[in-house]
Residue frames as a rotation matrix with the C-alpha (Angstrom) as fourth column:
MET 1
-0.768 -0.501 0.400 23.64
0.297 -0.831 -0.470 -51.42
0.568 -0.242 0.787 117.41
ILE 2
-0.133 0.701 -0.701 21.73
0.984 0.006 -0.180 -50.05
-0.121 -0.714 -0.690 120.38
GLU 3
-0.245 0.159 0.956 19.95
0.403 -0.881 0.249 -46.75
0.882 0.446 0.152 119.77
ILE 4
-0.405 0.077 -0.911 19.85
0.882 -0.228 -0.412 -44.27
-0.239 -0.971 0.024 122.66
LYS 5
-0.207 0.383 0.900 17.48
0.358 -0.827 0.434 -41.31
0.911 0.412 0.034 122.75
LEU 6
-0.625 -0.088 -0.776 17.79
0.776 -0.175 -0.606 -39.19
-0.082 -0.981 0.178 125.89
ASP 7
0.549 0.785 0.288 15.20
0.774 -0.607 0.180 -36.58
0.316 0.124 -0.941 126.77
ASP 8
0.296 -0.438 0.849 16.26
0.023 -0.885 -0.465 -32.97
0.955 0.158 -0.252 127.43
ASP 9
0.776 0.040 0.630 16.22
-0.607 -0.228 0.762 -33.42
0.174 -0.973 -0.152 131.22
GLU 10
0.854 -0.479 0.201 18.52
0.372 0.834 0.408 -36.44
-0.363 -0.274 0.890 130.99
VAL 11
0.357 -0.738 0.572 20.95
0.700 -0.194 -0.687 -34.60
0.618 0.646 0.448 128.71
LYS 12
0.404 -0.164 0.900 21.06
-0.410 -0.912 0.018 -31.63
0.818 -0.376 -0.436 131.11
TYR 13
0.915 -0.034 0.403 21.53
-0.364 0.363 0.858 -33.99
-0.176 -0.931 0.320 134.08
LEU 14
0.699 -0.679 0.225 24.42
0.704 0.709 -0.045 -35.78
-0.129 0.189 0.973 132.33
GLN 15
0.274 -0.601 0.751 26.10
0.389 -0.644 -0.658 -32.52
0.879 0.473 0.057 131.30
ASP 16
0.540 -0.030 0.841 25.87
-0.675 -0.613 0.411 -31.22
0.504 -0.789 -0.351 134.87
PHE 17
0.967 -0.155 0.202 27.06
0.002 0.797 0.604 -34.60
-0.254 -0.583 0.771 136.15
VAL 18
0.501 -0.812 0.299 30.19
0.817 0.330 -0.473 -34.43
0.286 0.481 0.829 133.98
ASN 19
0.038 -0.507 0.861 30.97
0.324 -0.809 -0.490 -30.76
0.945 0.297 0.134 134.66
LYS 20
0.205 0.132 0.970 30.10
-0.696 -0.677 0.239 -30.24
0.688 -0.724 -0.047 138.32
GLY 21
0.717 0.120 0.687 31.37
-0.676 0.363 0.642 -31.77
-0.172 -0.924 0.341 141.55
GLN 22
-0.443 -0.894 0.072 33.83
-0.878 0.449 0.168 -34.53
-0.182 0.011 -0.983 142.24
LYS 23
0.737 0.675 -0.029 33.04
-0.654 0.702 -0.283 -37.79
-0.171 0.227 0.959 140.52
ASN 24
0.147 -0.581 0.801 34.67
0.026 0.811 0.584 -41.13
-0.989 -0.065 0.135 139.97
ALA 25
-0.591 -0.458 -0.664 36.40
-0.614 -0.279 0.738 -41.36
-0.523 0.844 -0.116 136.56
ARG 26
-0.920 0.286 0.267 34.31
0.376 0.835 0.402 -44.41
-0.108 0.470 -0.876 135.61
GLU 27
-0.042 0.960 -0.277 31.10
0.694 -0.171 -0.700 -42.52
-0.719 -0.222 -0.658 136.39
ILE 28
0.044 -0.018 -0.999 32.12
-0.420 -0.908 -0.002 -39.60
-0.907 0.419 -0.047 134.17
THR 29
-0.890 -0.407 -0.208 33.08
-0.367 0.366 0.855 -41.99
-0.272 0.837 -0.475 131.36
ARG 30
-0.611 0.737 0.287 29.67
0.729 0.666 -0.160 -43.67
-0.309 0.112 -0.944 131.57
ALA 31
0.244 0.706 -0.665 27.94
0.306 -0.706 -0.638 -40.28
-0.920 -0.048 -0.388 131.37
ARG 32
-0.262 -0.422 -0.868 30.03
-0.658 -0.579 0.481 -39.31
-0.706 0.697 -0.126 128.34
ILE 33
-0.957 -0.016 0.291 29.23
0.164 0.796 0.582 -42.63
-0.241 0.605 -0.759 126.64
LEU 34
-0.144 0.987 0.070 25.53
0.838 0.159 -0.522 -41.89
-0.527 -0.017 -0.850 127.01
LEU 35
0.261 0.207 -0.943 25.94
-0.128 -0.961 -0.247 -38.31
-0.957 0.186 -0.224 125.77
LEU 36
-0.652 -0.549 -0.523 27.83
-0.602 -0.044 0.797 -39.49
-0.461 0.834 -0.302 122.66
ALA 37
-0.828 0.412 0.381 25.32
0.503 0.846 0.178 -42.30
-0.249 0.339 -0.907 122.09
ASN 38
0.131 0.902 -0.411 22.56
0.515 -0.416 -0.750 -39.70
-0.847 -0.114 -0.519 122.20
GLN 39
0.071 -0.201 -0.977 24.34
-0.647 -0.754 0.108 -37.96
-0.759 0.625 -0.184 119.31
GLN 40
0.915 0.403 0.020 23.95
-0.284 0.678 -0.678 -41.26
-0.287 0.615 0.734 117.37
LYS 41
-0.012 -0.970 -0.244 27.65
-0.991 0.043 -0.124 -42.08
0.131 0.240 -0.962 117.54
GLY 42
0.623 0.184 -0.760 28.47
-0.276 0.961 0.006 -45.75
0.732 0.206 0.650 117.05
ASP 43
0.970 -0.241 -0.026 30.22
0.131 0.432 0.892 -47.97
-0.203 -0.869 0.451 119.59
THR 44
0.292 -0.914 0.282 33.50
0.950 0.242 -0.197 -47.79
0.112 0.325 0.939 117.63
ASP 45
0.069 -0.213 0.975 33.43
0.258 -0.940 -0.224 -43.96
0.964 0.267 -0.010 117.52
ILE 46
0.829 0.279 0.484 32.60
-0.380 -0.354 0.855 -43.75
0.410 -0.893 -0.187 121.23
ALA 47
0.833 -0.544 -0.101 35.38
0.508 0.681 0.527 -46.21
-0.218 -0.491 0.843 122.04
LYS 48
0.030 -0.852 0.522 37.95
0.884 -0.221 -0.411 -44.21
0.466 0.474 0.747 120.06
THR 49
0.238 0.144 0.961 36.81
-0.025 -0.988 0.154 -40.86
0.971 -0.061 -0.231 121.45
LEU 50
0.712 0.182 0.678 36.82
-0.636 -0.242 0.733 -41.95
0.297 -0.953 -0.057 125.11
CYS 51
-0.344 -0.904 -0.253 39.63
-0.726 0.427 -0.538 -44.55
0.595 -0.002 -0.804 124.92
VAL 52
-0.150 0.355 0.923 37.42
-0.716 0.604 -0.349 -47.37
-0.682 -0.713 0.164 126.13
GLY 53
-0.909 -0.138 0.392 36.58
0.102 0.840 0.533 -50.72
-0.403 0.525 -0.750 124.63
ARG 54
-0.692 0.693 -0.202 33.72
-0.456 -0.203 0.867 -51.08
0.559 0.692 0.456 122.14
SER 55
-0.282 0.595 -0.753 32.11
0.536 0.748 0.391 -53.62
0.796 -0.293 -0.529 124.44
THR 56
-0.727 0.003 -0.686 32.20
0.627 -0.402 -0.667 -51.08
-0.278 -0.915 0.291 127.29
ALA 57
-0.869 0.420 -0.261 30.24
-0.478 -0.849 0.227 -48.58
-0.126 0.322 0.938 125.21
TRP 58
-0.443 0.720 -0.534 27.75
-0.244 0.477 0.845 -51.27
0.863 0.505 -0.036 124.20
ARG 59
-0.448 0.215 -0.868 27.34
0.757 0.608 -0.240 -52.52
0.476 -0.765 -0.435 127.82
ILE 60
-0.871 0.102 -0.481 26.69
0.251 -0.750 -0.613 -49.01
-0.423 -0.654 0.627 129.18
LYS 61
-0.704 0.649 -0.288 24.04
-0.676 -0.489 0.551 -48.33
0.217 0.583 0.783 126.53
LYS 62
-0.329 0.564 -0.758 22.40
0.097 0.818 0.567 -51.70
0.939 0.113 -0.324 127.20
ARG 63
-0.633 0.029 -0.774 22.45
0.766 0.169 -0.620 -51.08
0.112 -0.985 -0.129 130.94
TYR 64
-0.928 0.305 -0.212 20.82
-0.262 -0.942 -0.209 -47.66
-0.263 -0.139 0.955 130.43
LEU 65
-0.453 0.794 -0.405 17.96
-0.614 0.051 0.787 -49.22
0.646 0.606 0.465 128.46
GLU 66
-0.173 0.360 -0.917 17.46
0.356 0.891 0.283 -52.01
0.918 -0.278 -0.282 131.02
GLU 67
-0.144 -0.019 -0.989 18.03
0.973 0.178 -0.146 -50.22
0.179 -0.984 -0.007 134.33
GLY 68
0.851 0.523 0.044 17.70
0.512 -0.846 0.150 -46.48
0.116 -0.106 -0.988 133.80
LEU 69
0.563 -0.611 0.557 19.99
-0.042 -0.694 -0.719 -43.49
0.826 0.381 -0.416 133.97
THR 70
0.458 -0.413 0.787 21.06
-0.858 -0.436 0.271 -43.22
0.231 -0.800 -0.554 137.61
ILE 71
0.767 -0.174 0.618 21.75
-0.164 0.878 0.451 -46.94
-0.621 -0.447 0.644 138.05
THR 72
0.834 -0.442 0.329 23.84
0.497 0.346 -0.795 -46.94
0.238 0.827 0.509 134.87
LEU 73
0.573 -0.623 0.532 26.16
-0.347 -0.773 -0.532 -44.17
0.743 0.120 -0.659 136.08
PHE 74
0.225 -0.455 0.862 27.18
-0.974 -0.124 0.189 -45.74
0.021 -0.882 -0.471 139.38
ASP 75
-0.686 -0.557 -0.469 29.03
-0.510 0.827 -0.238 -48.94
0.520 0.076 -0.851 140.26
LYS 76
0.523 0.775 -0.355 26.94
-0.274 0.547 0.791 -51.84
0.807 -0.316 0.498 141.45
PRO 77
0.533 -0.338 0.776 27.78
-0.813 0.048 0.580 -53.07
-0.233 -0.940 -0.249 144.95
ARG 78
-0.044 -0.650 -0.759 30.65
-0.654 0.593 -0.469 -55.51
0.755 0.476 -0.451 144.88
SER 79
0.808 0.278 -0.519 30.83
0.124 0.781 0.612 -58.75
0.575 -0.559 0.597 146.70
GLY 80
-0.340 -0.936 0.092 33.18
-0.028 -0.088 -0.996 -59.06
0.940 -0.342 0.004 149.62
GLN 81
-0.397 0.143 -0.907 33.19
0.870 0.373 -0.322 -59.27
0.292 -0.917 -0.272 153.34
PRO 82
0.537 0.650 0.538 30.84
0.401 -0.758 0.515 -56.73
0.742 -0.061 -0.667 154.93
GLU 83
-0.198 -0.566 0.800 32.12
-0.478 -0.657 -0.583 -54.17
0.856 -0.498 -0.140 157.39
LYS 84
-0.216 0.039 -0.976 32.70
0.606 0.789 -0.103 -55.91
0.765 -0.614 -0.194 160.69
TYR 85
-0.498 -0.051 -0.865 32.73
0.811 -0.379 -0.445 -52.86
-0.305 -0.924 0.230 162.93
THR 86
0.365 0.779 0.510 30.06
0.865 -0.487 0.124 -50.16
0.345 0.395 -0.851 162.84
GLU 87
-0.016 -0.287 0.958 30.27
0.001 -0.958 -0.287 -46.46
1.000 -0.004 0.015 163.64
ARG 88
0.837 0.360 0.413 29.26
-0.413 -0.080 0.907 -47.32
0.359 -0.930 0.082 167.20
HIS 89
0.759 -0.630 -0.166 32.28
0.648 0.707 0.283 -49.64
-0.061 -0.322 0.945 167.49
THR 90
-0.032 -0.780 0.624 34.54
0.692 -0.468 -0.550 -46.94
0.721 0.415 0.555 166.08
ALA 91
0.314 0.225 0.922 33.16
-0.353 -0.874 0.334 -44.39
0.881 -0.430 -0.195 168.54
GLU 92
0.997 0.072 0.038 33.78
-0.064 0.404 0.913 -46.77
0.050 -0.912 0.407 171.45
ILE 93
0.407 -0.914 0.009 37.38
0.904 0.401 -0.148 -47.35
0.131 0.068 0.989 170.40
ILE 94
-0.140 -0.432 0.891 38.01
0.340 -0.866 -0.367 -43.61
0.930 0.252 0.268 170.03
ALA 95
0.647 0.439 0.623 36.37
-0.427 -0.468 0.773 -42.95
0.631 -0.767 -0.116 173.41
GLN 96
0.907 -0.350 -0.233 38.63
0.417 0.676 0.608 -45.57
-0.055 -0.649 0.759 174.99
VAL 97
0.046 -0.934 0.354 41.71
0.863 -0.141 -0.484 -43.90
0.502 0.328 0.800 173.51
CYS 98
-0.007 0.027 1.000 40.61
-0.075 -0.997 0.027 -40.62
0.997 -0.075 0.009 175.08
THR 99
0.945 0.324 0.047 40.48
-0.083 0.100 0.991 -42.11
0.317 -0.941 0.122 178.59
LYS 100
0.306 -0.863 0.403 43.43
-0.936 -0.196 0.291 -42.40
-0.172 -0.466 -0.868 180.96
PRO 101
0.022 -0.370 -0.929 45.69
-0.506 0.797 -0.329 -45.36
0.862 0.477 -0.170 180.19
PRO 102
0.727 0.254 -0.638 45.94
0.305 0.712 0.632 -48.25
0.615 -0.654 0.440 182.65
ALA 103
0.908 -0.387 0.163 47.89
-0.329 -0.414 0.849 -47.69
-0.261 -0.824 -0.503 185.88
GLY 104
0.248 -0.928 0.278 51.63
0.132 0.317 0.939 -47.65
-0.960 -0.196 0.201 185.35
LYS 105
-0.111 -0.235 0.966 51.33
0.972 0.179 0.156 -46.79
-0.209 0.955 0.209 181.62
LYS 106
-0.734 -0.258 -0.628 52.01
0.184 -0.966 0.182 -43.40
-0.654 0.018 0.757 180.07
ARG 107
-0.337 0.597 -0.728 49.69
-0.884 -0.467 0.026 -43.86
-0.324 0.652 0.685 177.09
TRP 108
0.587 0.613 0.529 47.55
-0.302 0.772 -0.559 -46.32
-0.751 0.169 0.638 175.21
THR 109
-0.688 -0.673 -0.272 49.33
-0.563 0.259 0.785 -48.67
-0.458 0.693 -0.557 172.82
LEU 110
-0.158 0.633 -0.758 47.64
-0.855 0.296 0.425 -50.81
0.494 0.715 0.495 170.22
VAL 111
-0.585 -0.110 -0.803 48.31
0.146 0.960 -0.238 -53.91
0.798 -0.256 -0.546 172.32
LEU 112
-0.951 0.236 -0.198 46.85
0.167 -0.148 -0.975 -52.34
-0.259 -0.960 0.101 175.48
LEU 113
-0.478 0.806 -0.349 43.87
-0.827 -0.546 -0.130 -51.01
-0.295 0.227 0.928 173.56
THR 114
-0.284 0.331 -0.900 43.24
-0.552 0.711 0.436 -54.41
0.784 0.620 -0.020 171.96
GLU 115
-0.797 -0.067 -0.601 43.35
0.381 0.716 -0.585 -56.16
0.469 -0.695 -0.545 175.34
GLU 116
-0.857 0.478 -0.189 40.98
-0.103 -0.520 -0.848 -53.61
-0.504 -0.708 0.495 176.86
MET 117
-0.367 0.751 -0.548 38.50
-0.930 -0.310 0.198 -53.67
-0.021 0.583 0.812 173.98
ARG 118
-0.541 0.117 -0.833 38.34
-0.239 0.928 0.286 -57.49
0.807 0.354 -0.474 173.95
LYS 119
-0.947 0.208 -0.244 36.84
0.299 0.295 -0.908 -57.33
-0.117 -0.933 -0.341 177.44
LYS 120
-0.528 0.773 -0.352 33.81
-0.554 -0.628 -0.547 -55.49
-0.644 -0.094 0.759 176.02
GLU 121
0.046 0.678 0.733 30.79
0.348 0.677 -0.648 -57.01
-0.936 0.285 -0.205 174.34
GLY 122
0.935 0.355 0.023 31.03
0.111 -0.230 -0.967 -57.02
-0.338 0.906 -0.254 170.54
PHE 123
0.549 -0.811 -0.203 34.81
-0.813 -0.462 -0.354 -56.72
0.194 0.359 -0.913 170.53
GLU 124
0.692 -0.236 0.682 35.73
-0.304 0.762 0.572 -60.29
-0.654 -0.603 0.456 171.53
THR 125
0.554 -0.447 0.702 37.47
0.721 0.679 -0.138 -61.00
-0.415 0.583 0.698 168.21
ILE 126
0.982 -0.186 0.021 38.98
-0.151 -0.852 -0.501 -57.57
0.111 0.489 -0.865 167.47
ASN 127
0.446 -0.894 -0.044 42.68
0.891 0.439 0.118 -57.54
-0.086 -0.092 0.992 166.73
LYS 128
-0.057 -0.611 -0.790 45.45
0.478 -0.711 0.516 -54.97
-0.877 -0.348 0.332 166.82
GLU 129
-0.879 -0.316 0.357 45.36
0.446 -0.279 0.850 -54.38
-0.169 0.907 0.386 163.05
SER 130
-0.040 0.943 0.331 41.61
0.869 -0.130 0.476 -53.69
0.492 0.307 -0.814 163.05
ILE 131
0.584 0.209 -0.784 42.09
0.683 -0.648 0.336 -51.11
-0.438 -0.732 -0.522 165.79
ARG 132
-0.455 -0.828 -0.328 45.03
0.415 -0.523 0.744 -49.57
-0.788 0.203 0.582 163.94
LEU 133
-0.746 0.204 0.633 42.96
0.619 -0.135 0.774 -49.22
0.244 0.969 -0.025 160.76
ILE 134
0.370 0.923 -0.108 39.99
0.882 -0.312 0.354 -47.74
0.292 -0.226 -0.929 162.64
LEU 135
0.391 -0.300 -0.870 42.26
0.516 -0.711 0.477 -45.17
-0.762 -0.636 -0.124 164.31
LYS 136
-0.720 -0.679 0.141 44.02
0.464 -0.320 0.826 -44.41
-0.516 0.660 0.546 161.04
LYS 137
-0.353 0.686 0.637 40.68
0.805 -0.125 0.580 -43.81
0.477 0.717 -0.508 159.33
ALA 138
0.714 0.625 -0.317 39.73
0.692 -0.557 0.460 -41.48
0.110 -0.547 -0.829 162.18
LYS 139
0.337 -0.709 0.619 43.14
0.128 -0.617 -0.777 -39.76
0.933 0.341 -0.117 161.79
LEU 140
0.844 -0.130 0.520 44.22
-0.536 -0.183 0.824 -40.66
-0.012 -0.975 -0.224 165.31
ASN 141
0.282 -0.840 -0.464 47.79
-0.154 0.438 -0.886 -41.69
0.947 0.321 -0.006 166.04
LEU 142
0.976 0.092 -0.196 48.92
0.161 0.294 0.942 -43.47
0.144 -0.951 0.272 169.19
GLY 143
0.306 -0.944 -0.121 52.60
0.932 0.272 0.240 -42.96
-0.194 -0.187 0.963 168.49
Protein backbone atom coordinates (compact mmCIF):
# COMPACT_ATOMS: atom_id res chain seq x y z
CA MET A 1 0.00 0.00 0.00
CA ILE A 2 1.33 3.42 -0.94
CA GLU A 3 1.11 6.04 1.81
CA ILE A 4 0.32 9.62 0.74
CA LYS A 5 0.86 12.60 3.01
CA LEU A 6 -0.06 15.93 1.41
CA ASP A 7 0.95 19.22 2.98
CA ASP A 8 -1.69 21.88 3.72
CA ASP A 9 -0.93 23.85 0.55
CA GLU A 10 -1.39 20.76 -1.61
CA VAL A 11 -4.69 19.90 0.08
CA LYS A 12 -5.97 23.46 -0.46
CA TYR A 13 -4.79 23.38 -4.09
CA LEU A 14 -6.59 20.06 -4.71
CA GLN A 15 -9.80 21.24 -3.04
CA ASP A 16 -9.79 24.41 -5.15
CA PHE A 17 -8.93 22.33 -8.22
CA VAL A 18 -11.97 20.10 -7.68
CA ASN A 19 -14.39 22.91 -6.81
CA LYS A 20 -13.43 25.78 -9.10
CA GLY A 21 -13.32 26.19 -12.86
CA GLN A 22 -13.93 23.78 -15.69
CA LYS A 23 -11.84 20.66 -15.55
CA ASN A 24 -11.62 17.36 -17.34
CA ALA A 25 -13.43 14.56 -15.45
CA ARG A 26 -10.23 12.48 -15.30
CA GLU A 27 -8.35 15.38 -13.74
CA ILE A 28 -10.98 15.82 -11.04
CA THR A 29 -10.96 12.08 -10.33
CA ARG A 30 -7.18 12.13 -9.92
CA ALA A 31 -7.44 15.04 -7.48
CA ARG A 32 -10.12 13.22 -5.47
CA ILE A 33 -7.98 10.06 -5.37
CA LEU A 34 -5.15 12.06 -3.84
CA LEU A 35 -7.47 13.76 -1.34
CA LEU A 36 -8.90 10.41 -0.21
CA ALA A 37 -5.41 8.86 -0.08
CA ASN A 38 -4.35 11.74 2.16
CA GLN A 39 -7.13 10.66 4.55
CA GLN A 40 -5.39 7.24 4.68
CA LYS A 41 -8.12 5.51 2.68
CA GLY A 42 -7.03 2.27 1.01
CA ASP A 43 -7.06 1.62 -2.73
CA THR A 44 -10.21 -0.53 -2.42
CA ASP A 45 -12.10 2.19 -0.50
CA ILE A 46 -11.01 4.86 -2.99
CA ALA A 47 -12.03 2.63 -5.89
CA LYS A 48 -15.50 2.03 -4.43
CA THR A 49 -16.03 5.67 -3.49
CA LEU A 50 -15.01 7.09 -6.88
CA CYS A 51 -16.11 4.15 -9.08
CA VAL A 52 -12.64 3.58 -10.48
CA GLY A 53 -10.43 0.52 -10.53
CA ARG A 54 -8.14 -0.28 -7.60
CA SER A 55 -5.19 -0.19 -9.96
CA THR A 56 -6.17 3.33 -11.04
CA ALA A 57 -6.03 4.55 -7.45
CA TRP A 58 -2.69 2.83 -6.92
CA ARG A 59 -1.22 4.24 -10.19
CA ILE A 60 -2.26 7.82 -9.36
CA LYS A 61 -0.70 7.60 -5.89
CA LYS A 62 2.50 6.11 -7.34
CA ARG A 63 2.64 8.80 -10.02
CA TYR A 64 2.23 11.51 -7.36
CA LEU A 65 5.20 10.16 -5.40
CA GLU A 66 7.38 9.85 -8.52
CA GLU A 67 6.42 12.95 -10.51
CA GLY A 68 4.74 15.45 -8.21
CA LEU A 69 1.30 16.95 -7.85
CA THR A 70 0.74 18.98 -11.02
CA ILE A 71 2.09 16.32 -13.39
CA THR A 72 -0.12 13.70 -11.72
CA LEU A 73 -3.33 15.66 -12.30
CA PHE A 74 -2.98 16.17 -16.04
CA ASP A 75 -2.82 13.76 -18.98
CA LYS A 76 0.58 13.08 -20.44
CA PRO A 77 0.95 14.02 -24.11
CA ARG A 78 -0.27 11.24 -26.35
CA SER A 79 1.44 9.93 -29.38
CA GLY A 80 -0.02 10.68 -32.76
CA GLN A 81 0.57 12.77 -35.79
CA PRO A 82 1.51 16.35 -34.90
CA GLU A 83 -0.56 19.26 -36.15
CA LYS A 84 0.27 19.79 -39.80
CA TYR A 85 -1.00 23.35 -40.14
CA THR A 86 -0.09 26.14 -37.74
CA GLU A 87 -2.04 29.23 -36.71
CA ARG A 88 -0.28 31.09 -39.51
CA HIS A 89 -1.64 28.57 -42.03
CA THR A 90 -5.12 28.92 -40.56
CA ALA A 91 -4.90 32.72 -40.75
CA GLU A 92 -3.84 32.53 -44.41
CA ILE A 93 -6.76 30.28 -45.29
CA ILE A 94 -9.23 32.55 -43.49
CA ALA A 95 -7.72 35.62 -45.19
CA GLN A 96 -8.11 33.91 -48.57
CA VAL A 97 -11.78 33.19 -47.85
CA CYS A 98 -12.29 36.89 -47.11
CA THR A 99 -10.97 37.97 -50.52
CA LYS A 100 -13.02 38.20 -53.70
CA PRO A 101 -13.56 34.83 -55.38
CA PRO A 102 -11.99 34.14 -58.78
CA ALA A 103 -13.50 35.84 -61.84
CA GLY A 104 -16.78 34.29 -62.89
CA LYS A 105 -17.46 32.76 -59.44
CA LYS A 106 -19.96 34.07 -56.90
CA ARG A 107 -18.14 32.71 -53.85
CA TRP A 108 -15.32 30.51 -52.66
CA THR A 109 -15.97 26.78 -52.60
CA LEU A 110 -13.79 24.22 -50.88
CA VAL A 111 -12.52 23.02 -54.25
CA LEU A 112 -11.65 26.55 -55.42
CA LEU A 113 -10.04 27.36 -52.10
CA THR A 114 -7.99 24.14 -52.18
CA GLU A 115 -6.75 24.87 -55.71
CA GLU A 116 -5.82 28.43 -54.76
CA MET A 117 -4.05 27.48 -51.53
CA ARG A 118 -1.99 24.75 -53.23
CA LYS A 119 -0.33 27.47 -55.31
CA LYS A 120 1.13 28.96 -52.11
CA GLU A 121 4.26 27.86 -50.30
CA GLY A 122 3.56 25.49 -47.40
CA PHE A 123 0.18 24.42 -48.77
CA GLU A 124 1.33 22.13 -51.60
CA THR A 125 -0.24 19.04 -50.02
CA ILE A 126 -3.35 20.57 -48.43
CA ASN A 127 -6.63 18.91 -49.31
CA LYS A 128 -10.27 19.89 -49.28
CA GLU A 129 -10.99 18.08 -46.00
CA SER A 130 -8.15 19.84 -44.18
CA ILE A 131 -9.49 23.20 -45.31
CA ARG A 132 -13.02 22.22 -44.31
CA LEU A 133 -11.85 21.24 -40.82
CA ILE A 134 -9.82 24.45 -40.41
CA LEU A 135 -12.83 26.55 -41.43
CA LYS A 136 -15.15 24.54 -39.20
CA LYS A 137 -12.83 25.07 -36.23
CA ALA A 138 -12.81 28.79 -37.01
CA LYS A 139 -16.64 28.66 -37.26
CA LEU A 140 -16.65 29.77 -40.88
CA ASN A 141 -19.08 28.26 -43.37
CA LEU A 142 -18.72 28.49 -47.14
CA GLY A 143 -22.21 27.21 -47.81
